[in-house]
Structure formats: C-alpha cells, structure tokens
C-alpha distance (Angstrom), angle and dihedral (degrees) to the residues before:
residue distance angle dihedral
X1 . . .
X2 3.81 . .
X3 3.78 121.9 .
X4 3.82 93.9 -122.7
X5 3.80 90.1 57.5
X6 3.81 89.6 52.4
X7 3.81 90.7 50.1
X8 3.81 89.4 49.4
X9 3.79 90.2 51.0
X10 3.82 91.1 47.6
X11 3.81 89.3 52.4
X12 3.80 88.5 51.3
X13 3.80 90.0 49.8
X14 3.81 89.7 50.8
X15 3.81 92.4 50.0
X16 3.81 93.0 44.2
X17 3.81 91.4 47.4
X18 3.82 94.1 53.0
X19 3.81 93.9 45.0
X20 3.80 91.0 46.0
X21 3.80 91.7 45.8
X22 3.80 93.3 52.5
X23 3.81 93.9 44.2
X24 3.81 95.3 44.9
X25 3.81 93.9 45.0
X26 3.81 89.5 53.4
X27 3.80 89.8 48.0
X28 3.79 92.2 49.6
X29 3.80 91.1 48.8
X30 3.79 85.4 59.5
X31 3.79 94.1 45.6
X32 3.80 97.7 44.6
X33 3.79 117.2 17.7
X34 3.77 134.8 -46.9
X35 3.80 103.0 -129.7
X36 3.78 128.1 108.8
X37 3.80 95.5 -112.2
X38 3.80 89.4 61.6
X39 3.80 90.5 45.6
X40 3.81 89.4 51.9
X41 3.80 91.2 51.5
X42 3.80 92.3 49.0
X43 3.81 93.9 45.9
X44 3.79 89.5 46.9
X45 3.81 90.5 52.9
X46 3.81 89.8 49.3
X47 3.81 93.4 53.9
X48 3.80 93.7 40.1
X49 3.82 94.2 51.1
X50 3.81 93.0 44.2
X51 3.79 87.9 52.3
X52 3.81 89.4 49.8
X53 3.81 89.7 51.7
X54 3.82 90.7 51.5
X55 3.81 90.3 48.6
X56 3.83 91.7 50.0
X57 3.80 89.3 54.2
X58 3.80 93.9 57.0
X59 3.84 92.8 101.5
X60 3.79 96.8 36.7
X61 3.80 97.1 109.9
X62 3.83 116.8 -168.1
X63 3.80 104.1 -38.2
X64 3.78 99.6 158.1
X65 3.80 96.4 -177.2
X66 3.79 89.6 59.9
X67 3.80 90.1 66.3
X68 3.81 95.4 60.6
X69 3.81 90.2 44.6
X70 3.80 89.4 51.3
X71 3.81 91.6 50.5
X72 3.80 90.7 53.0
X73 3.79 90.0 50.9
X74 3.82 91.6 49.1
X75 3.81 88.2 53.1
X76 3.80 96.7 50.0
X77 3.81 104.5 33.6
X78 3.85 100.6 65.9
X79 3.81 93.1 51.1
X80 3.78 91.2 49.6
X81 3.81 91.7 44.4
X82 3.81 93.1 55.5
X83 3.81 93.3 50.9
X84 3.81 94.5 43.2
X85 3.80 91.6 46.9
X86 3.80 90.9 55.4
X87 3.80 94.7 42.9
X88 3.80 100.9 42.1
X89 3.82 99.5 40.7
X90 3.81 92.0 84.1
X91 3.80 92.1 38.6
X92 3.80 98.0 54.0
X93 3.82 94.9 35.8
X94 3.79 132.5 32.8
X95 3.84 111.6 -84.1
X96 3.78 110.2 -101.9
X97 3.81 94.2 7.1
X98 3.81 117.3 139.0
X99 3.79 110.2 -123.7
X100 3.78 124.8 -139.2
X101 3.78 133.9 -146.0
X102 3.81 97.7 -77.9
X103 3.80 94.7 49.2
X104 3.79 91.7 45.8
X105 3.79 93.1 48.5
X106 3.81 93.8 48.9
X107 3.81 95.0 41.1
X108 3.79 96.4 48.1
X109 3.82 91.0 42.5
X110 3.80 91.0 57.7
X111 3.81 94.6 41.8
X112 3.81 94.8 49.8
X113 3.81 98.0 38.5
X114 3.85 100.5 90.7
X115 3.81 99.5 44.8
X116 3.80 95.5 41.7
X117 3.81 94.3 48.4
X118 3.81 91.6 50.8
X119 3.83 95.2 45.8
X120 3.81 92.5 48.0
X121 3.80 91.2 46.0
X122 3.82 91.7 52.4
X123 3.82 92.0 53.5
X124 3.78 91.4 56.9
X125 3.82 91.9 42.2
X126 3.82 90.0 53.3
X127 3.80 89.8 54.0
X128 3.79 89.1 54.7
X129 3.81 93.6 47.5
X130 3.81 94.9 48.5
X131 3.81 100.4 30.7
X132 3.81 87.8 -140.2
X133 3.81 114.3 105.7
X134 3.81 93.7 175.8
X135 3.81 92.4 50.7
X136 3.80 91.6 51.9
X137 3.82 90.0 49.0
X138 3.82 90.4 52.6
X139 3.82 93.0 47.6
X140 3.81 91.3 48.5
X141 3.82 91.4 49.3
X142 3.81 93.5 48.7
X143 3.80 90.6 49.0
X144 3.80 89.3 50.1
X145 3.82 90.8 51.9
X146 3.80 90.9 51.6
X147 3.80 93.3 46.1
X148 3.79 93.9 47.5
X149 3.80 94.3 48.0
X150 3.82 94.2 46.5
X151 3.81 92.0 47.4
X152 3.80 95.7 46.1
X153 3.80 99.5 42.5
X154 3.81 103.8 29.6
X155 3.79 120.7 9.8
X156 3.80 101.1 46.0
X157 3.80 92.1 51.1
X158 3.79 97.0 55.3
X159 3.80 111.0 21.6
X160 3.80 141.2 54.4
X161 3.79 120.2 -117.7
X162 3.81 96.3 -99.3
X163 3.82 92.2 50.8
X164 3.81 90.3 46.6
X165 3.80 91.2 55.0
X166 3.80 91.5 50.9
X167 3.83 89.2 70.5
X168 3.82 97.6 61.5
X169 3.82 88.8 37.9
X170 3.80 92.2 59.9
X171 3.83 90.7 42.9
X172 3.82 92.2 53.2
X173 3.82 92.8 45.0
X174 3.82 91.2 50.9
X175 3.80 92.3 50.2
X176 3.82 91.2 46.6
X177 3.82 90.1 55.0
X178 3.82 91.1 45.7
X179 3.80 93.3 50.8
X180 3.81 96.1 44.7
X181 3.81 124.2 22.6
X182 3.80 90.8 -156.9
X183 3.82 87.6 66.3
X184 3.84 93.5 58.6
X185 3.86 96.4 93.1
X186 3.81 91.4 48.1
X187 3.81 91.5 47.1
X188 3.82 92.1 50.2
X189 3.80 90.7 48.0
X190 3.81 89.5 49.7
X191 3.81 93.2 51.8
X192 3.82 90.4 49.2
X193 3.82 90.7 49.8
X194 3.81 91.4 50.4
X195 3.80 90.8 50.6
X196 3.81 91.7 48.5
X197 3.82 91.7 50.6
X198 3.81 91.1 51.6
X199 3.81 91.6 47.8
X200 3.82 90.9 50.4
X201 3.81 91.0 52.3
X202 3.79 96.2 -121.5
X203 3.82 93.6 169.7
X204 3.81 94.9 57.8
X205 3.80 93.3 41.0
X206 3.80 95.3 48.7
X207 3.82 91.1 45.9
X208 3.82 89.3 55.2
X209 3.82 89.5 52.7
X210 3.80 88.5 61.3
X211 3.81 92.0 65.5
X212 3.81 109.2 48.8
X213 3.80 113.8 -170.3
X214 3.81 93.1 19.8
X215 3.77 132.5 92.0
X216 3.81 113.8 -125.4
X217 3.80 105.8 -141.4
X218 3.81 100.5 168.2
X219 3.79 138.8 22.4
X220 3.76 127.8 173.7
X221 3.77 142.9 151.0
X222 3.77 127.5 -136.3
X223 3.80 131.7 169.3
X224 3.81 87.4 -90.4
X225 3.80 99.6 54.9
X226 3.78 147.9 -67.0
X227 3.80 113.3 -57.8
X228 3.80 121.6 -156.9
X229 3.81 124.2 -178.6
X230 3.80 118.2 -163.0
X231 3.78 130.0 -174.2
X232 3.78 125.8 -147.3
X233 3.80 122.5 168.6
X234 3.78 93.0 -20.4
X235 3.81 94.0 -49.8
X236 3.80 118.2 118.1
X237 3.80 117.9 -147.6
X238 3.81 119.4 -160.5
X239 3.82 112.5 -153.0
X240 3.81 121.9 -176.8
X241 3.81 121.0 -174.5
X242 3.80 88.9 -12.1
X243 3.81 95.5 -55.2
X244 3.82 122.3 109.1
X245 3.81 104.7 -121.6
X246 3.80 96.6 -178.7
X247 3.80 146.1 -28.8
X248 3.77 129.5 -141.8
X249 3.82 95.0 -119.3
X250 3.81 102.5 48.3
X251 3.80 91.8 119.6
X252 3.81 95.1 161.4
X253 3.79 95.9 56.8
X254 3.81 94.6 39.9
X255 3.80 94.6 51.7
X256 3.81 94.9 42.6
X257 3.81 91.5 50.1
X258 3.80 92.9 50.6
X259 3.80 103.9 35.7
X260 3.82 102.1 40.0
X261 3.81 84.6 60.4
X262 3.80 102.3 35.6
X263 3.83 94.0 46.1
X264 3.81 87.1 67.0
X265 3.83 89.8 63.3
X266 3.82 109.9 13.1
X267 3.82 92.6 173.1
X268 3.80 94.7 55.0
X269 3.81 111.8 145.2
X270 3.80 102.4 -168.1
X271 3.80 122.4 37.2
X272 3.80 130.2 -177.5
X273 3.82 116.2 -152.9
X274 3.82 117.6 -170.1
X275 3.81 107.6 -162.3
X276 3.78 128.2 -23.7
X277 3.79 100.0 70.2
X278 3.80 94.6 121.2
X279 3.81 92.2 53.2
X280 3.78 94.3 65.8
X281 3.81 99.7 -92.1
X282 3.80 89.8 114.2
X283 3.80 90.5 53.4
X284 3.83 91.1 52.9
X285 3.80 92.7 48.7
X286 3.79 90.4 52.8
X287 3.81 90.4 62.0
X288 3.81 83.7 81.5
X289 3.84 122.2 71.9
X290 3.81 91.6 -94.0
X291 3.80 115.2 163.4
X292 3.82 95.9 -161.9
X293 3.81 133.7 7.7
X294 3.80 114.9 -163.6
X295 3.79 109.4 -159.0
X296 3.83 117.6 -164.5
X297 3.81 118.3 -159.5
X298 3.79 121.9 170.0
X299 3.80 99.5 -161.3
X300 3.83 113.3 60.5
X301 3.80 88.9 -163.3
X302 3.82 89.8 69.0
X303 3.82 89.6 54.0
X304 3.80 91.1 47.9
X305 3.80 93.5 50.7
X306 3.81 92.7 41.3
X307 3.79 93.2 53.2
X308 3.80 90.0 48.6
X309 3.80 97.1 52.3
X310 3.83 102.6 23.3
X311 3.80 105.4 29.3
X312 3.81 92.6 161.3
X313 3.83 94.0 60.3
X314 3.81 94.0 78.1
X315 3.80 101.3 17.5
X316 3.82 96.2 106.2
X317 3.82 111.6 106.4
X318 3.83 89.9 -134.2
X319 3.82 90.4 68.5
X320 3.81 116.8 95.3
X321 3.82 112.8 -169.2
X322 3.80 117.6 -154.5
X323 3.81 119.9 -173.2
X324 3.79 103.6 -149.5
X325 3.78 142.6 95.3
X326 3.81 109.6 -66.5
X327 3.77 95.3 -139.3
X328 3.78 93.1 48.9
X329 3.80 89.8 50.4
X330 3.81 91.4 52.9
X331 3.80 91.5 48.0
X332 3.80 95.8 49.5
X333 3.81 107.4 32.0
X334 3.80 122.4 101.0
X335 3.82 92.2 -160.1
X336 3.80 125.2 111.0
X337 3.80 126.2 -136.6
X338 3.80 134.2 -167.0
X339 3.82 94.9 -150.3
X340 3.82 130.8 21.7
X341 3.82 116.5 -166.5
X342 3.82 119.8 -169.1
X343 3.82 104.2 -157.7
X344 3.79 99.9 179.3
X345 3.78 136.9 125.7
X346 3.81 120.8 -92.3
X347 3.85 115.1 -73.0
X348 3.80 95.6 -93.0
X349 3.82 91.1 141.9
X350 3.79 134.8 44.3
X351 3.81 87.6 -116.1
X352 3.84 92.2 59.1
X353 3.80 93.4 38.8
X354 3.82 88.6 68.3
X355 3.81 88.3 74.4
X356 3.81 93.7 58.3
X357 3.82 102.9 49.1
X358 3.80 130.3 109.6
X359 3.80 89.5 -115.3
X360 3.82 91.5 55.1
X361 3.81 93.3 49.1
X362 3.80 88.9 48.9
X363 3.81 88.9 55.1
X364 3.82 89.9 47.0
X365 3.81 91.9 52.9
X366 3.80 88.7 54.6
X367 3.84 91.8 58.3
X368 3.82 94.8 42.8
X369 3.77 122.5 95.6
X370 3.82 116.8 -116.2
X371 3.82 96.5 -79.4
X372 3.80 96.2 23.5
X373 3.80 124.0 149.3
X374 3.82 131.5 -138.2
X375 3.82 119.5 -164.4
X376 3.80 136.8 -177.6
X377 3.81 140.0 158.8
X378 3.80 133.2 -129.5
X379 3.77 138.5 -174.5
X380 3.79 128.9 -12.8
X381 3.81 119.2 -79.3
X382 3.81 124.0 -161.3
X383 3.81 104.6 164.1
X384 3.80 92.8 -68.8
X385 3.78 131.3 82.4
X386 3.79 112.3 -157.7
X387 3.83 118.8 -152.0
X388 3.82 89.5 -107.2
X389 3.81 92.8 50.6
X390 3.82 90.6 45.8
X391 3.81 91.0 55.4
X392 3.81 90.3 48.4
X393 3.80 92.5 50.5
X394 3.80 93.8 43.3
X395 3.79 92.2 53.1
X396 3.82 91.8 48.8
X397 3.82 90.8 48.3
X398 3.80 94.4 49.6
X399 3.79 90.8 45.9
X400 3.80 97.2 52.9
X401 3.82 92.2 37.6
X402 3.81 89.1 58.8
X403 3.82 87.4 66.7
X404 3.83 104.1 29.2
X405 3.84 123.9 46.1
X406 3.82 94.4 -149.3
X407 3.81 120.8 52.9
X408 3.82 123.1 172.8
X409 3.83 120.9 -162.8
X410 3.81 117.1 -158.8
X411 3.84 123.4 -174.2
X412 3.79 107.6 -140.0
X413 3.80 124.7 139.7
X414 3.79 82.9 -57.2
X415 3.77 123.1 25.1
X416 3.80 106.6 -100.6
X417 3.79 125.8 -154.5
X418 3.80 124.4 -158.8
X419 3.81 119.2 -175.0
X420 3.79 132.8 -176.3
X421 3.78 145.6 143.0
X422 3.83 86.6 -116.9
X423 3.79 129.9 68.9
X424 3.81 116.9 -78.9
X425 3.80 130.6 -150.2
X426 3.81 135.9 -139.8
X427 3.82 91.5 -162.1
X428 3.79 94.5 98.8
X429 3.82 94.2 150.7
X430 3.81 92.0 52.4
X431 3.80 92.2 51.4
X432 3.82 92.3 48.6
X433 3.79 91.9 49.5
X434 3.79 93.4 44.8
X435 3.80 91.8 54.7
X436 3.83 94.3 37.2
X437 3.80 95.2 -121.6
X438 3.81 110.0 173.8
X439 3.82 115.7 -141.0
X440 3.81 136.8 170.6
X441 3.79 99.9 -150.9
X442 3.79 109.3 17.8
X443 3.79 99.7 71.3
X444 3.80 122.3 148.5
X445 3.81 93.7 -100.3
X446 3.82 91.3 52.0
X447 3.80 92.9 46.7
X448 3.81 91.3 47.2
X449 3.82 88.2 54.5
X450 3.81 92.9 46.7
X451 3.80 98.6 44.5
X452 3.79 99.4 46.4
X453 3.83 118.4 147.7
X454 3.81 92.7 -110.0
X455 3.85 93.6 51.3
X456 3.80 91.4 46.0
X457 3.81 90.6 48.5
X458 3.81 90.0 48.4
X459 3.80 94.5 57.8
X460 3.81 91.5 40.6
X461 3.81 89.5 56.9
X462 3.79 88.6 49.4
X463 3.81 95.9 52.4
X464 3.81 89.8 47.2
X465 3.84 90.4 63.9
X466 3.82 116.6 107.8
X467 3.81 112.5 -94.5
X468 3.78 139.2 148.3
X469 3.79 126.0 -100.9
X470 3.80 112.7 -105.3
X471 3.81 112.2 -121.3
X472 3.78 135.7 176.4
X473 3.79 95.8 -107.7
X474 3.80 95.0 31.4
X475 3.83 101.6 46.4
X476 3.79 97.2 -178.5
X477 3.82 94.2 153.6
X478 3.78 88.0 64.1
X479 3.82 88.9 55.5
X480 3.83 91.9 47.2
X481 3.81 89.5 50.6
X482 3.80 91.2 52.1
X483 3.83 90.2 49.7
X484 3.79 90.0 49.9
X485 3.81 90.8 49.3
X486 3.80 93.1 46.4
X487 3.82 91.1 51.3
X488 3.82 87.3 72.2
X489 3.80 92.2 65.0
X490 3.80 130.5 61.7
X491 3.80 105.5 -127.5
X492 3.79 110.1 -144.6
X493 3.78 120.4 170.2
X494 3.81 108.8 -134.3
X495 3.80 130.6 -163.2
X496 3.81 93.7 -86.2
X497 3.80 93.9 50.9
X498 3.82 92.2 44.2
X499 3.80 91.7 49.3
X500 3.82 92.7 49.4
X501 3.82 93.3 47.4
X502 3.81 92.0 47.1
X503 3.80 93.2 48.4
X504 3.80 90.6 46.7
X505 3.81 91.7 51.2
X506 3.80 92.5 50.0
X507 3.81 90.5 47.0
X508 3.80 93.4 52.3
X509 3.79 92.0 46.5
X510 3.82 91.2 54.3
X511 3.82 97.7 48.2
X512 3.81 113.9 133.1
X513 3.83 122.1 -140.1
X514 3.81 94.6 -96.5
X515 3.80 95.1 45.5
X516 3.82 89.3 43.9
X517 3.82 89.0 59.3
X518 3.82 91.0 49.3
X519 3.82 90.7 46.0
X520 3.81 90.8 51.4
X521 3.82 90.6 47.3
X522 3.81 91.3 50.6
X523 3.81 90.2 49.0
X524 3.82 90.6 50.2
X525 3.79 92.5 46.9
X526 3.82 93.3 56.1
X527 3.80 99.4 35.8
X528 3.80 95.6 45.4
X529 3.80 93.4 43.1
X530 3.82 87.3 57.7
X531 3.82 89.0 49.7
X532 3.81 90.7 51.3
X533 3.81 92.6 46.1
X534 3.79 88.1 52.3
X535 3.79 88.0 52.4
X536 3.81 91.0 52.7
X537 3.80 91.8 49.0
X538 3.78 91.1 51.5
X539 3.80 96.3 43.0
X540 3.80 99.7 39.7
X541 3.79 108.0 15.5
X542 3.79 129.2 -117.5
X543 3.79 94.5 -45.7
X544 3.77 105.3 156.4
X545 3.77 98.1 -155.0
X546 3.79 91.2 53.7
X547 3.79 89.9 52.1
X548 3.81 87.0 49.2
X549 3.80 88.4 54.3
X550 3.81 89.9 55.7
X551 3.80 92.5 50.9
X552 3.81 91.3 46.3
X553 3.83 90.9 48.8
X554 3.79 89.6 51.0
X555 3.81 94.9 51.1
X556 3.81 91.1 44.0
X557 3.81 89.4 51.7
X558 3.79 90.6 53.2
X559 3.80 91.2 51.5
X560 3.82 94.9 46.0
X561 3.80 92.7 45.8
X562 3.80 93.3 49.2
X563 3.82 91.7 47.2
X564 3.80 92.9 48.4
X565 3.80 93.6 50.1
X566 3.81 99.2 40.6
X567 3.83 92.0 109.9
X568 3.80 99.4 33.2
X569 3.82 118.0 123.2
X570 3.80 120.7 -103.2
X571 3.81 92.7 -115.6
X572 3.82 90.3 75.4
X573 3.81 94.0 68.9
X574 3.82 94.5 89.4
X575 3.80 91.0 50.2
X576 3.80 91.3 50.5
X577 3.81 90.9 52.3
X578 3.81 88.5 52.3
X579 3.82 87.6 48.2
X580 3.81 91.5 56.3
X581 3.81 88.1 50.2
X582 3.81 91.1 53.2
X583 3.83 92.3 49.6
X584 3.81 90.3 49.2
X585 3.80 91.3 50.3
X586 3.82 95.4 52.5
X587 3.82 97.9 45.0
X588 3.87 95.3 85.6
X589 3.81 91.2 54.9
X590 3.81 91.2 47.0
X591 3.80 92.0 51.7
X592 3.80 92.4 44.8
X593 3.80 99.6 47.7
X594 3.81 107.0 19.9
X595 3.80 104.6 20.3
X596 3.82 99.0 149.1
X597 3.79 123.0 130.3
X598 3.85 99.6 -102.0
X599 3.81 91.7 50.0
X600 3.82 92.5 47.3
X601 3.82 90.7 48.6
X602 3.82 90.1 51.0
X603 3.81 91.8 48.0
X604 3.81 90.4 48.7
X605 3.80 91.1 51.8
X606 3.82 91.7 47.6
X607 3.81 92.9 49.8
X608 3.80 92.5 48.4
X609 3.80 92.6 45.6
X610 3.82 93.1 55.4
X611 3.83 91.3 45.5
X612 3.82 89.8 47.1
X613 3.81 91.1 52.6
X614 3.79 90.4 58.7
X615 3.80 95.9 64.8
X616 3.84 102.3 62.4
X617 3.82 91.1 37.9
X618 3.82 90.4 51.5
X619 3.81 90.2 50.8
X620 3.82 87.6 62.2
X621 3.80 93.3 43.2
X622 3.82 91.4 56.4
X623 3.79 105.1 78.9
X624 3.81 96.9 -158.8
X625 3.80 95.6 75.4
X626 3.81 131.4 -174.2
X627 3.79 124.7 51.7
X628 3.81 92.1 -23.3
X629 3.81 90.5 64.1
X630 3.81 93.0 41.0
X631 3.81 92.0 50.9
X632 3.80 93.3 49.9
X633 3.81 94.5 46.0
X634 3.80 96.2 46.3
X635 3.81 90.2 46.6
X636 3.82 92.6 50.3
X637 3.81 92.4 46.5
X638 3.81 94.4 49.3
X639 3.82 95.9 42.2
X640 3.80 89.3 51.0
X641 3.80 90.4 48.4
X642 3.82 89.3 48.6
X643 3.81 93.4 55.4
X644 3.81 92.8 40.7
X645 3.80 93.0 53.0
X646 3.78 95.2 44.8
X647 3.79 99.8 41.7
X648 3.81 97.4 40.7
X649 3.79 97.1 48.9
X650 3.79 99.6 41.0
X651 3.80 107.3 29.0
X652 3.80 120.5 3.1
X653 3.82 101.9 50.2
X654 3.84 95.5 43.2
X655 3.80 93.4 44.9
X656 3.81 103.3 35.1
X657 3.79 104.5 21.5
X658 3.79 129.7 -126.8
X659 3.81 97.5 -71.3
X660 3.81 96.0 55.9
X661 3.81 92.2 43.5
X662 3.80 89.6 54.9
X663 3.82 90.8 46.8
X664 3.82 92.3 50.3
X665 3.81 90.5 48.0
X666 3.80 89.9 49.7
X667 3.81 91.1 50.3
X668 3.83 92.1 49.5
X669 3.80 92.1 52.8
X670 3.82 93.1 42.6
X671 3.81 89.6 53.3
X672 3.82 90.1 48.4
X673 3.80 89.8 50.1
X674 3.81 90.9 49.8
X675 3.82 91.4 50.2
X676 3.82 91.3 51.3
X677 3.81 91.6 45.7
X678 3.82 92.6 50.6
X679 3.80 90.9 48.0
X680 3.82 89.5 52.0
X681 3.76 90.3 49.1
C-alpha cells in the first residue's frame, strides 16, 4: 500500500470526520437541547473520544487490513447513528422532556463513541503505515478544510443531514475497495444500502418518529439549524435545533411582547422588530397607527415556512422584511425608529447574548428617535424569583440602565424591560383603552392581576441585587442564563461521568513535557478560536459564511504550519510553545483596536499555523517514535482541545472575559514551553 494512497485516505477521513461532526452535532442539538452548554459538552465528548481512539491505536503497528475495515465503519456508523438517535431519543428518555447536563453527557458519549474511536484509531494507524506523523497531520488538516468548506457553503444549504452523510459514506466505501480488493463486495453492498435508504425516504420518516402525536408538515436545513414545523389541532409549532421557538397560538407571549412596548408610545410611526414577526407579534404591532414596521429575521427558512403556514402574519403592506443579522442591521443602518422590540429567546448562547449587551443597547440608542423606546423580555416569572433568575434580571437591568436613564420592569409571563430617555408608564391598560386597541389576552382585569404591587415589588427587589454589566467580551448574562437553566435539573454525577473525570485527571497528571506542550497548544487552539469567533460575531454579525471563513482559515493554518515545520529540529518545540503564548497575549488588543474581518482571519491563520508547527516538531522530540508517539500526541492534542472548547465557551469567557481567558491561555503555554526548555537543558 503506497504512502500517497494512505495520505489520500487520511484526507478522506478528515473530510468525513468534519462533515459527520457538524451533522451529528446538529442532530444531537435537536435530540438533547439547543443551548451552547450542551453543544460544548457534545463537542468535548467528540474530541475526548477521538483522542481516546488515537491513544488506543498507539500499539497497532502496520496492520494494513485494519484501514479498509475502519473506512467501512466510518461510512456506515454515521448513517446508523442519525437514525438511532431519532428513534431511541423518545424510548430512552420521556418524550418531550428537557434533558439536563448528565443526560446529555451520557447520551452523547454513547452516540459518539463508535465513530470517534474508529476515526482516532485510523489517524494513529496511518502514522504507523507511512512513518511520517507530520505528513499524516497535514493530510488530516487539509481534508478537514475541504470537509468544512463543502459542508458550510454547499451541503447544508441544499440537503438534509442523512443525505449529507451519504457523500462521505460513498467516498469511504470507494477508498476501502481501492485499498483492499477483499472489501469490494462489502463496499458495493454498502452503496446499494445507502441508495435504498434514500429511495425509502429515511430522513423524513425518522424525523416524523421524533414527534409522536404530531404531524410533521415541514422540515428544512439552513446554515443556522434544522427547522421542523409540526401541526396539532390547527396549531403550528416551529422547532429549530430541537427547541420550540414559537407556536401560532401563544397569544399571551405575543400580546405582552407587542403591547408592553407599544403602550409606551402608541403613536409611534416607525418600529423595528428583531425576531418574532412570523409568530404574530408583527400583526399585534400593526394595530397601532404604525407607518412602517421593519422586521429583521436572520434565517430565511423561518420566513419561508411562516409565509407558507401563516400567510396573514406578514401580509400587511406596511411590513418590510429584511433577512440579516439584527445586531448588524442596528450597527449599520442610518434609519431612525420610535420603538425597537427585541423578540428573541433568552441569551442561552453567545449568539443570542449579543442582543443583551451594553454595546448593543448603545447601538440601539443611536437608531432611536429622541424619546424612543427599546423593549425585550427575559426569563419566566410565576410569582417567585429564584436566586438564579434574580441574578439574570439584575444583570440585564444594570446593563440597559447604563445606556438609558429610565428603565421599567414589568412582570408578565416573562419579565419585560422597557428603556428610554423619556418617562415610561405602568398604566398599560389605560393606554390600550385610550387608543382602542383590541386584544384577546391583555384585558384590564388580566393586567391588574399581572401588575399588582406585590409582583412589581418582587421584580424590583430582584433587579436591585448585585450583578455585573453584560458586555460583548465579558458575556456574563450568558453565564447567568446557563446557571438559571441548570437550576431546573438535579445534577448527579453517575458512574460514567465519575469514571471519565477520574481517567482525565490521571491522564493530565501523567503528561510528559512534550505531550504537555501539545496539550497546551490544543487547549489554545480551541479556546482562542472561540474568542476569535466571538470577535467575528460582534464585528460582523451572525453571518454564517463569515464564520465558515474563520474555521477554514484555522484548518488551513494548521496544514500550512505542519507542512512548514515537518523537517524542523526537535529543539524548536519550546520556542513554538512560547510563540503560542505570544499570539494568545496579543489577541485582546487586536480585537479591541483592529477587530475587522480581514485582521481576525489573519490572526486566526497565524494562531493555527504556530499550533500546527508544534505537532511535527513534537513527533521528533518524543524519542519513542512510530504509532506510540502518534497515539500520545494525537491524544494530548484532542484532550487539550476538548477542555479548551468546553471551558472557554461555557465558563471562562462568560465569567472572566476575553482578556483574562487569553492571558490564562498564554500562561499555560508559557509554562509548557518552560517545562520543555528545562527538560532539553
């Protein structure tokens, strides 16, 4: 088996792994829960298990037949995983139940285990077959670039997840047959099975199994997630990435969102609505003498489905629909508005948190007329404010109050905030009656029950609690929201979680100098990539292709760095670790003073290039050689990336802010460089 064929197969494994990772993570978001904490857990499991697979392959030798067997498994496993995930979710867990951290960790661990072990094992096996660890690393990185670009810019726009996974399946089966003639019958059988599954419509059928008792009337994928619309008794439910985003009969939420805001300025002429227009919020706003309603919706698929099933929601000629990121629109428009309504879900992700920061409210004040009003809702209030909810509300209050002198807090089903430079009123019922606004839910008796002195005093006590201001690069509200969400679930560490944590602790304790440097580099790669992605979101908005550019630049940097350093001497490893520390230290200044897209792309490439240089140099610094070295290095890199991704996205950035996270990452890599340098000396 020639080396070039192995490199080609490794590139295919890299491409298949990235495509499978993106498709499976999106599927698991739908099966478990669509917030970023869950995504961090799932991504962490992916990296951890792939590292375990690489470590298990350290004594594999040069068993060529294993490679074709592994390729066949990589072809079959993702397709089976998608179907089983959809079928078994409601068998293992209660249908419709929201799953917590423990269930998500255990479920995703089991789902990802087979594919990740095989893909990690094949990377180490390829190093043994070629005798060139750096070359395998380059081939894997280039394959990952290709897979990420094709998924982000082509596949996800036109195909469902099952169809997407058929592409890498056929590629892996073809390579398996090419590398080993004995695998030809199995490969042919696999291709026939894939074709039969597509003909049978397995994606649509298995999606329907996820929603027992409901009729699935629409499914579609966009760069922003998988959208499913179900119908039950005439009510349409819109579900994105497994989370219900709205229903067509949620009268309470729709009317509260519209009228708590519009009652502050009933004669408003120009209104900006960010999100929520399809639900019916736009229709409620247009009960006022509005001249123009600008409705911002990021995902065009939501507009498409909304116009199909609720054509009246946006039929009024006064509605102007703009498909773009709401924050980017606010930052770039020269228009002025009397009322701005943010009708979005709670800030359970860094993407949503951008609409609740001091910087965002500053941009909103710029587009408001002199006495304009901005309004938004948070949380769920039922006559009790938990400590976690109080901290969430207090942070939101302090954040918006930093920009607007007058902030009104109203306890509806959610807690609604209205902010303005002008005076605000609690007499919502009086304003509705004065302007003859007809409502189904928000009658005087309902409003009198909602806005009682004790409920108003309750939320006022909550917002008076000490809390930090939510900022772009210190997204503490996102952390408070995760704490509030987690408070709903009892967190009990089971045997699986305890075993994983124990094994991880022992592994970290036993790291050698060389593997410590690779671990620190992997940690920096994940943590700092998240920092840079956050910078892109803030500077350019949630534009998926631009985020895809960052990921592609990162993977290209890894490949170029590894190729450049493939013949460098082992003594340079300490200097490279110090280089990663320097890059980490300068990133906050870059984001603060030159945070435009080209600069961030260049910084991403530079970071990845230095990290990529470490791998081939470390393979020469480890004296064992062969698959033993490859297994240790891949395991250290992926375990470091696992911890970097999980800790940075869910804990470190929200709690400490971007600057301190970069400093801590710099210190970790500087310490690793010092350890390697002392060992050399």
